[in-house]
N, C-alpha and C positions, 0 to 999 in steps of 0.2 A: 280538019278532027277539032273535037271538041276543046275549050282551054276551058279548063277543071282548076286551073291555077288564076283564075282571070281576077277575081277578086284577093287573092294572095297575094297577087304582083301589084295591085292597087296601093301608090303607095300612101303614108298619111298625110296628108295639109296639115299645116301647125299653125294655117290661117286662124284669128277666132272666127268664130259661126255669121259675127255680123259682117266680117269683112269676105267669108265665104260666099253669103248671098248677094253681094257687091255684085255680081254678075256670073254669070252660066260657064266660065272659063277653067274651071276645075271638073264642071262635072261632065260624064260620060256615061254612054249608052251600055246598057246592060247585053249580051251575047244575045241572041234571040233560044239560042236552043236551052237554056235556063230555063227554069223553073220557080212560079210562087207556092208554096207549100204552104198553106193556113190550116192551125188547128184554133178551134172554137169552143166553149163552153156554150149551149145551149139553153138559152133560160135563166142565164147569170144574175140578174137584177133578183129574179127571184127568187134566187139560192140565196143570193145576198141579203135579202129581206127574211129568210127563213135561220138567220145566222151560219151562212156556210164559207165565208168569208175567207177564211183561212184556210178551207178545203179548197176553195178556187184557186187561191194565189198559190198554192203547193201543186197542184195539180198543173198550172200554167208554168212553173216551172220545173215540173219533169217532163213536161211536152217537150222543152230546150236542152234538158240534159239528156234525153231520150236520142235527141239527134243529134247532140255536140258528140256523144259516147259512140252513137254510128259510126260517125265519120271519121272518128280518133282510131277506131277499130282498125279501119282501112290504111292507115300508116302511109297516108300521100302527102302528106304535112297541105290539107285544104283547108283554108277560113271560108265562109261563108258570112252571108249579112242576116243577122236575124234580131228582132225585136221583139221585145215583152209586153204583153197589152195587159195585164192583170188578170183578166179570163178567157186569155188564149195567145199564141201567139203567132209571126211570122217568118218563115224563113226562103231565103233566094237560093236555090240549089242549081248545079249543073245536073243535064239529065244522066247521066254514068249514077250517079246517088238517087237518084228519084224512085223507083222501084222499091230499094231496099229501105229508104226513111219511110216513102207510104206504107209499106208493111209492118214495119216498126211502132208507129203512128197510129197507126189501124188497132194491133197488139195493145199496144199501152191503151187506148182507147173501151176497150174492152175490159181490162186490169181496172179501170177507174170508172167504168160501166157497176161494176162485181163487188169492187172498196170500197168507191164512194158514194157511189148514185149519181155520179152525174152523167150528161152524156158528152162528149166529149167529139164534136164535127172533125171532120178532114176532110182536106181535100186539096187537090193542085190544079193551075192551069202553066201554060208557056208564057214565056214572053213573047212569043211571035203572037201568037194568040191574044195577047193583049195587046199588040199594036195593031194586029186588024182588027180591033174594036175600037182603036183611035185613043187608047190607053196608055199614057205616057209614062213612063220612069226612066228618069238621070240620076246618076248614083256618085256620089263622091264619099271618098273616108275620111274622117273628121278625127285629129286626134285631140277630144274631150280632155283629159288630165294628162299627165304624165306617165301615167301606165295602161291608160283604155284608149284604143280607137272605135269607131265608134260610124255603123256607116249613117249617112244621109241622105234621103229621096226626095224630090221636087217629083212631082204629076202625079196623077189622081191612080193609077195602076194598081197598085196593092188596094187600094179600096173599091177598086172595080173587082178586085181577083176576090177581095170577102164578099162582096158583096153579090157575084156568080157560084160562088163555092157553099155560103149558107142557102141562097135559092136553091141550089141544085142538089142537096145533101141527101142523102138516102140510107137510113141505117142500117149498119153492118148485121150480114145474118148470116154471110154461107162460110165466113172464115171461125177455125177455133182458136182459144189463149193458146201463144206457145210459151212456155216461163221460160225456155232459153233466149227470146227474142226480148224479154223486160231485160233492160239496165239502167239503175239509177246509179250506177256509182259516185259518188261526189255529193249524193244531196244532202243538203242539212238545213235545219231549220229549229236555232238553239237557243235564239234572241228575242228576250223581251221586246213590247211594243218600245221602238227607240220616240224618249220624250225631247223637244230642244232645247239646247241648257237654261235658256231664258224660259222663265214661266209665261210669259206675255205671248211667247212666240208659240204659234199655229203651223200647222203642215197645210200647203196648199196641191190639189191633184190637179193641174189641167188640160184639160184637151180642146185645141185650136184648130179651127181647119177657114180653108178663104171659099167663099160663096165662089168666087170665078177660080177656076185653076192657073190660069195665066197670072193671076196679081200675087201667088204664094212665094216667089221668090220677096219682092220689095215686101210685102206685107208682113209675113215671116220677118223680114230684119229689122223692119218699124216695130214690131212688138219685142222683138229681144233685145234692140236699144232699150226702150220702154222697160223691160223686167231689169235689165242693168241699171237703169237711172234707177228707180223705184226700189228694188230691194239689196243692190248690191251686187258683187261679182260672183260667178257662178260658184267658187272655194265658199264664199261667206254665208250663202244660201243654203250650201248642201246638207240634208237632213241628217247624212250619215255622218259622224264625227266619233272615232275614238274612242272620245270621254266618255261618251253617252250608252255605250253598248252592254245591258248587263246583260249573263247570262242565265234563261229560264230555265231552272233546275226541275220542272212539273215533268212527271213520267209522262202525263198524258200528252204532252207534246211532242214527246219520243213515239208516243202510241200512234199519232195524226201522220205524222212523217216515214213513221212502217207502213202504213198501210196506203201511201204510196208508193213507196220504193221497195218492198216486198210483195211475191205473190200470194204469199198467207203467212200468216201473224208466226212470230216468231221471238219466247221468250228470251231464249239468247242474245239476239238480238238489242233488244230491248232493255236488261239491264247490263249489256257490255257499252251502249252509249248512253244511257244513262250515267253510269259510272264516269264516261269518258266525261262526259258535261260539270261532274263534280268535282272532276281534276282540272278539270278548264281556268275556273279561277285563277288555281295557283299557274297553269302553264300561261297565262296571257298576262298574270302581274308583274312574273318571276323572271320566266325563261326570255333571252335577247330573241328567238325564235319568234316568240307567240309575239312581244311587244310589235315586232317588224310587221305580223300578219296583220294586229289592230290596227296597224300606223297605215295598212295599204286596202284597207277595204273602203274607207271612201275614194281612194283613188280609182276602183275599180266595181264603186255601184253605178246601175244603172238609174240613172235619175233623168237624164234628158233622151227622148228620141226624136226625130225629125223623118215619119214613113211615110209625106207627104200632107200628114198632119203634124202638129206641134202635143206630142202627151210628154209631160213634163211635171217633177214632184217638188218641191222646194218648201224653205221658211219663212215664216213672214209675221207682223205684226198687224195686228187689226187695222188699223188707223191707214195703213201702207196699202194692206188690201181692198181696202173701199176706195180707196185712190186708184189703184188698177183696175177694180172691177167698172169704176164710174168711165175710166178710159175704155175698157172693152166695149162697153155697152152701149157708148158714142160709135164704132167701128161697127157694133151691128146695128145698131139704127141705120147708120151710111148704108146697109146691104153687102158689108164689107167682109165680115166674118159671121161663124157661128162659134159659140165656147160653150161648153161645160164645164163648170168648177165643182169642189167637193172641198169646204176646209174641214178639218179635223184636226184632233189631239197629238197625231203624234201616227211614226210611220212603222212598217210593217217588212222584217226584209228576209226573204228565202236564199240561199247559197250553193254553191257550185262548188267543192271544195276539192281537186284533184292533188293537191301540193299547196301545203301552207306557203310556202317560199313564193311562188311563181305562180302556179296556175290555180286562179280562182277566181268565181264572177259571183255577184250580187244583185238580185234582181229587188227592187223598194217599191211597194205601194202605201196606201194612205190606210191607218183606220177606217171602223165603220164603212165600208165599201170601196173607199177607193178609186182607181180610175173606174172601177166597175159604177158607182155612182155618179160619179162625172159625165158617164155617158150616158145615165141616164136623163138628166137634165139638156144633156147634147141633141139625143134623139129628140124628146117632144119640141126641140127647136125646130129642128130636122123636118119633121114632120109636119111641122106647121107651116113651113117654107115651100115643101111640096107641095 
């Protein structure tokens, strides 16, 4: 019988990431019956160039919220590993949930095509099939902050899954949109661009992969040590600080959110949420619950991922960025890594809020294309390597 609680029952490691990568003793194999599900926005780089970065970010966040709400409705207390990618998302799920989740995501993709005019590719492949293709996956649950545990993956399995799904994607033709399958409850995107507190600091989006899969653990460990040495601790370089958060009172911001959240435009929704945002300033500044929520946001923000490659966003000053890129260029020259980097002025955040006291998550990207812009640089280098 399938262990649907496999990830739920994985104990979180409180080791630092550097210590976790010292050896593979904490990592385990994923069950063969589980599946990798990938959602990816087609031609996202072109969409960013057309000024659709905010819509791309909302769409990727909406895919995660759709899946998490579907699992929540099952009432089986199932946790799954998932990764936010700026222009898409990846999930690892038990077979029991596969049909339900793919149906919800395909329905969501029809909604996104109609309301946002973006094509969201959806596909899946089993861990067993990836193993047969010699695509490896090992996982550990890492306690990134006091309140956030994240999956850490070694191996090229997720990259292989994405490659297969993108190459075999066919446009959804034979299903009709079902309004009752759309569930974006808890989706919020009410914050202004988040600037670093020190004006000289910038925001960095980094994608980094090893050339050889067997070198992942050692090289990622060295890179993380270098990041800590140059930029300081994880908490110090976090782009999301409660004091930097400012609500965006623009009604157009809620309009964009509504186009992702609802099947049809709704004036009542628009005005109600605009009013809630207006009184939000009082709630966050004056109420104890509001202050507690603000303080938790940094703790529950997804700013580091290791899904077979490093995806991270952090703040730094230009001289330190220059020092770090010199180090990365040397590793690249030695044919050890490929990286893409995007340096910008601020970060953006979209949120999943079911309960402001405990149940909320925050997905962070950079302005001016963020991870998608870093991926543009990464893909050019990858093409040259191949």
